[in-house]
C-alpha positions, 0 to 999 in steps of 0.5 A: 623591246628594240634597241634604237641604232644610232647612226654614226657620223662620218668623220671628215676626213682629209681624203673626204675633203679633197675628193669634194674640192676635185668634185668642184674643181671639176664642175667648175672646169666642165661649167666653164667649157660648156659655156665658153662652146654655147657662148656664141650660140646663146650671144646669137640667140638673144641678139636675133630678138633685140631690136637695134637700139639694145646693140648701141646698149651697153648695160644690155648683154643678153636681155633685150630692152626692146624684144621684137620677132622683126628680126626673124620675119626680115631673116625669113624673107631675106632668104627666102627660108622654106624654099632655101630649107628643103632645098639644102636639106634635099642637096645635103641628104643626097650628098651625104647618102652617095658619099656614105656609099662610096667611102663604105667602099673606099674603106672596106677596100683598105680594111680587109685587102691586100693591093700594091701601094696600099698604105702610098694610097690611104696615105695620099687619102689622109692627105687630102684632109690637109690640102686647103680646098682653096688651092684647088679653087680654079682647077676645080672651077674650070674642071667643072666650067669646061667639064668633059671625060677624056675628051668623049663629050668634045668629040661627039658634041663639038663643045665641053659641058657647063656644069655651074649652076648646077648639082652635078659637080657636088655628086660627082667628087661624093662619087669620087670620094672627093667631096668634102672632108672625104678623107675624115670618113675613109678612115673613120670607116676602115678603122671600125671595119679593122677592128671587126673579127674575121671569123665574121668574113670567113664563117660567110664565105664557107657559106658561100658568099662572095666578097660583095655579097659578105660586105652588104650582108655581114659587114654593113649591117654591123656598121649602122652606129657609124655609117649613121656618124658618117651621115651626120657628119657628110650631112653638117658639113654639107649645110654650112659648106660655103665654099663649094656652094659659093664655087659652082651655085650664083643662081641656085639659093642654099643656106650657106650662100643665102646667110652670106647675102642676106643683109643685102636682100633684106636691106633691098626689101626693108620698106615692104615692111614699113621702114626705110633706110637710107644706108646699110648700119653695122648694128642692122648687118649683125642683127640680121645676120645672128638671125639668119645664123639662128635659123641656119642652125635650128634643123641641125639641133633636131637632127642631132637630137634626134641621131645622137645615140648613134652618133656618139655610139659611132664616135667612140667605135671608130678609133678617133678618140680613146 
């Protein structure tokens, strides 16, 4: 007969109780931080399904009493959503790709080559993150309103070129690494290239590769995760940008400009949905703007879900954290 094995009862010690309490405290802190971050998004999502009466009802917080989808119908029409979505997606993707290529070349130069005033120039790159874009708003507007290259265009045609209401200002800034947050992208890529072993390049040089071929065939494929991260950063910032888009685009709608004028557009079209309004109430503006915000960020959430792994890996290897 086999003897029955009686499991030992674990003694509850002070150390074990301390670990339990610390786990509870950490859980509460994590939940609190997550709620603080997600609460504005959750609130906007809830408001988008509310009727206007719910906004003035003190008993309504998150769950609407007058559930409605009419807000989405109004927002979709006021933003010309699907047309604006495609236009914004193409613009953000193209600009982000150009930024990625130009920042890759610049960052690799700072990471691997020696040249005069290297540290000073890199300090200027970081300084671009400090200077608010509002400081250079007027020079940027005048530059692209009367665009010229060393006076060549005016000398050959007799006048400058107006690039406003076109996409050229975005591509010119991206190509010259002066786009939105390009200093941050250069820093991230530089830190990544500095962390790569030099033996990779030396082996390529021994095999007869030049500097450009080594960069294209050895360094770039190794930086895939970081490139995805930089592309996503550029895409999201271009998608949500309201400063440059409102400065350069007056007639063409993208997501940020469509969202800023959403309430007025919906008000002008309201009679087409069977309603009448004598004025734009604050509750109506809040309700429609929250709905438009939800529609704007949904594509970004979907994009992050598919690219989450590469994004997190790129952030870990960028040198920004840790």
